[in-house]
N, C-alpha and C positions, 0 to 999 in steps of 0.2 A: 213261765218260770224257767230259770236257767237250770240246766242239768250239770253245770260245773259247780263244784263246791270247794270251799276253803275254810280253814279254821285259823283264827288268829289268837295267840296267847299273850295276854297283857293289855290292859285298858288305859295305859298311859298314852301320851301324845303319839308315839311311834305306832302303837297298836291301833289307835283310832284312825290315824292317817292311812295305815295299811288297809284297814277294813274299808275305808272310803274308796281307795284306789282299786281294790279288788272288785268291789260291788260295781263300780263304773265300768269295769272291764267285763262284766257279765257273770261274775261268780255269786253264788248264794253263800253268804258269809255268816259264820258263827264266831263270836268273840268270847273267850273264856277268861275270867279274871278271878284270882284266888280270894280277893277281899270283896266286901260288899259294895265298895266304891274305890276309885283310884286314890291312893294315899302316898304314892312314891314321889320321885323327883319332879314329875310333871306338875304337881301342885305346890312345889316348894321352891319357886323361882320368882323372878321379877314380873313375869308376864310380858316381857319385852320381845317383840318381833323385830329383829335387830340386823337388817341388811348392812348397815354401816360397818359392822364388825367383820364382814366376810370379804375376802380378797376378790379381786376382779376375776371374772370367768365363771366357771361352773357353779361355785358356791354362792357368788353374788346373785346369779340368775336364779338359782334354787331358792335363795332367801326371798327374792322379789316374788317368785311364783308362789311360795308358801304364804306370803302375806296376802296375795290375791285370793287364795283359797280360804284363808282365815276369814276374810271379810265377806266372801260369798256365804260361808257357813253362818257367820254371825248375823248377817242381814236376813237370812232365812228364818232364824229362830229368835230374833230380837235380843241377841247377846251384845252387851255393851263392849265397845272398843273406842279408842281415841287415837286419831292420827296426830300424835303429839310431837313427832320428830324427836331429835335428841340434840343436846347441847353439851359439847365438850369444852371445859373451861381451862383457861391458863392463868395461874396466879404467880408464875415465874417466867422470866424472859425465855429460858430454854424450852419451856412448854409452848410458849407462843410461837417460837420459831418452828417447832414441829407442826403445830396446827396450820401455820401458813403453808408449809410444804405439802401437807395433806390436802389443803384446799386446792392448791395448784394441780395436784395429781388427780384428785377426785373430779374436779371441774372439767379437766381435759378428757376424762373418760365418760362424761355425761351424767355424773351423779348430781342430784339436786342439793347442792351445799351452798352455804353463805358464810363468809368470814365477817364476824361482827366485832365492833369495838366495844369498849366498856359502856359508853353511853347508850348504844343501841341495845345491848343486853339488858341493862337496868330499866330501860323503857318498856321492853317487850315481855320480860319474864319476872315472875316472883321467885323467891327462894334462893337467889344468887347472892353470895357474900361479895360485896363490892370492894372490900378492903384488899388492896394489892392486885385487883383484877386487871389482867393485861388484855384480854379479849376472849373470843370463843369461836368454835366451829359449829354451826348449826346444820344438821342434816334432816331433810324432810321425809326420809323413807321409813322412819321407825313408827310402829304402832304399839299401843299398850292394850292388853286384855287383863282381866283378873284371872289368873290361872286356876284358882280354886273353883270359880263359877264356870269358867270355860270348859275345863276337863269334865266337870259334872254334867254340863249341858249337851256336849257333843254327842254322847250316846243317844239321847232323845232324837237328835237330828238324823243320826244314822238309822235308827229304827223307823222313823216316820218317812223319810224321803228315800232311803236306799234299802230298806227291808233287811237290815242287818240284825241278827238275833244275838242277844247277850245272855250269857250264863254267869251269874255273879256268885261269889262265895264258894267256888269249887277249885281245888288245887289240882293242877296237872301233875301226875306222878311219873308218867313215861310217855315217850313218843316213838312210834315205829312208822315205816312208810304207810301212809294212808290211814293211820290210826292214832288217836289221842286218848290216853287212859286217865280218867278222873274218877276219884272216889266211887268205886263200884260200878263204873259205867265206861263204855268204850264208844267214842265218837269216831265215825268214819268220814273221810274227806279226800278229795283229790290232792289238795295242797295244804300244807301246814306252815304257818309263819310264827316264829318265836320272837316276840317284841317285848320282852319282860325286863329290860334294863340289864344290869349286871347279874341279875338272877338267872340268866340262861346258863351260868356256871353250874347250877344244880342239875339241869337236864342234860347238858352236854359239857361235862367237865374237861374232857380231852380237847375239845374244840376251843374251849376258853383258855386253857393253859398253853395251847399252841400259839395263841395270838400275842402280839406285843401290846398288851392291854393292862391297865391298872384301874383303880377307882379313885374318885375324888370326893372328899367331904367338904362341904361349904357351910358356913354359918351366916344366918341372915336374921333380920329383925323387921318388925312392923311398928310404925308410929302413927299417931293421929295428931293433926294440928289443933291449935286451940279453937279455931273457928271452922265449922263445917264447910263454909263457903270458900275457904282459902285454897287456891289452886296454883300450882307452879307454872302450868302452861306448856311444859315440855318435860322430858326426862333429863336429869342432870348427871354429869360424869366429872369426876375430879381428874387431875393430871395423871394419877397412877394408872388409870384405865388405858392410857396410851401405850403402855408396854404389855397389855394383856391381849389385845385383839390382833389377829394376823394381818388384817387389812392395813394396819398402821405401820407395818414393817417397811412400807415403800418410802417412808420419810427418811431422807439421808441423815438427819441429825438425831434420829431416835436412839442410836447407840450411845451417844454422849449423854442423852437424858437418862438412859438406863444406868449408866455408870454413876451419875449423881445420886440417883435413887439408891443404888446399891451401897453407896458410901454414907449418905445422910439418913436413909430410911431402910437400913438393912433388915430390921426385924419385919417391916411391912413386906419387903420383897421375899424374905424367907418363908413367910406364911401366906404368900400369894394373895395379899390383900390389895384390892382396888375397890373404890367406893362409887356406887351409883345409886340413884333414887328414881323410882317410878311411882306414879300415883293412880289409884283406881277410882272408880266412879263414886265411891263412898268417901273419897278424900284421903283414904289411908295411904301412908307413905311406906313403901317397901324399900329397905336399905340393906346393902351387903357389898361385897362378901369376901370370904377367905377361901383358900384352896389348899387342902391337905391331901397328899397322895399316898396310896398304899393299898393293901388288900384287906386289912383289918383295922378298925378304928375304935377308939374310945367312944362310947355312946354319949358321953356327956359334953355339952358345949362348954367352951372355956371362956370365962368371964373376961379374961384379959384380952382375948381376940375381939370380943364385942366392944370393949372399951377403946381399943385401938381404932376400930372402924368408926365409932362415934366421934373420937377425937379428930380424925381426918375429915369426916363428914362436915364438921362445923368450921373447918378451914375454908370450904368453898360454898357451903349452903347455909341458909338461915330459914327459920320458921318461927311463927308466933308462939309455938310451944312444941317441944319434942316429947310427947307423952308416949312412952314405950308400952305397947300392949301385947306383943308376942315376940318370942325368939324361937328359933328352930335350926335344924341342920338337914341337909339333903345329901344323898350319895348317888353319883352317876358314873358310868364307865367312861374311860378315856383312853384312846390309843396313844402309845408312847412313841410311835414312829412318825407322827405328824398327820396321819390319815384321819379323816373326820367321820368315817362310818364303817360299819361292818355289814357285809352281805355275803353270807356263807350258805352252802348247800351240802350239809353234812351227810345226808342220805336222800334217796330218791323222793322227790316231792316235798322235802322239808327244807325250809329256809330260816336262817337267823338274820334278823335285821336289827341293827343296834349301833351303839358306840358313837353317838353324835357329839360327845364331848362337851356337854353343857349347853349346846345350841339347839336342843330338841324343839323348843317352841318356834325358833326361827327357821329351821330347815326341814322338819319332819314331813309336812304335807308335800313339798316338792320332791324330797328324797323318795318317799313311798311311790309317788306318781311315776318317777323315773324308773325305779327298780321293777315295779309291776309291769311297766311297758315293755321290759326286756323278756318277759316270760313267753 
C-alpha cells in the first residue's frame, strides 16, 4: 500500500480523471463529493469526445489521449461508447468552401478526414436534410458516450481497479495545507486537488477573482425518434458550429462566413447558438446548444432560445419524429483570455485544476495525466 496520499474534491470528469492519474502515480486517493452523485456540468453535455474541435498541437494530442483513456475505462467496465465520428454539413456555398479548406489543412496534418459530396452523405447516413445540401466533412476521431451513465459508472471503475475511496454527500468547508475540513471531520493528506468546476470560487474566492475567468450557461434538449431502431450513424453539426471551435480558425474563408452569420443570423451569434446532435445507445438524441456568459444567471431556461435551436436543427437534420423528452441547462467555467485550463497552487500541497471551457469530456483525462506527471 502506498504511503503517499491525495484528496480530490469534486466527482465530475476533471475530479475522476485526476483521481485516476494520481492513483496510477502511486497515491492513495480519497475523492470527496458534496452530493450523493455527480449532477453538475459533467452530466449535462452531449457526451462527445471531440478531437476535431481542438487545434493542432498540445490540445489535439491531449484530446486523442483522453479518447484512448475513455475507451480503456469503458472496455474495463462494459460502458457503452460508439466511434461515431462527426459530420459537419454545408447547406450554403460559403460553408462548403470552409469545409474544403479545413479538409486540405486537416488532411495535410494527418487527421483522418473525408470530404463527402451530397450523394455520398445521403447513402451513408440517416438524419441529414438533403435540401440544399452542398457536402460535408467527416472526421473519424470522435466518440460518443452517454455522460449520465459514464460519470455514474467511472467511480466503480476507480474503486475496483485503482482502489480510490469515495466520500459522497459531504461538503468541504475549508482547506489548509495537508488538511480538508468536512462536516465535523478533518481529513489529512499529502496533496489536495480542487476539481469542483466554477465552485472553487467558494473555497478560494481570491484565487478565483484574480483569474480572467467567467462562467457559461448553455441550454440543451433531448429527443427520441419515432422508431427505437432509427440511428443517425454519426454526430451531426450544422454550419454555425464552424465559428465555434478553435480548430476551424485555420480556414482562410472563415472570417467571411462569420460576417454573413453576423448579418443574417445576428440573434444566433449573439446568443452563442450553434447546433449539434449526438445519439446514445438508447437512441435518444441530445441537441444543443446556446452560450450565455456572466457570473450570475437566471435559473430559468428561455423557451425562445430552445425554439431557435430547434428551428436551426431542422434546417440540416431530419428525423422520423422529434419527440422532446427533456430540457436543461448547465454551467461551466471558461477563461476569457483564450487559455483552456487552470492549474493553480494557492498554498503548499494544494492545487486547483479546472477551467476546461466546455471541453471537459474531451480533454480531462489527458489534462489530468499531464498535470500529475509534473508533480
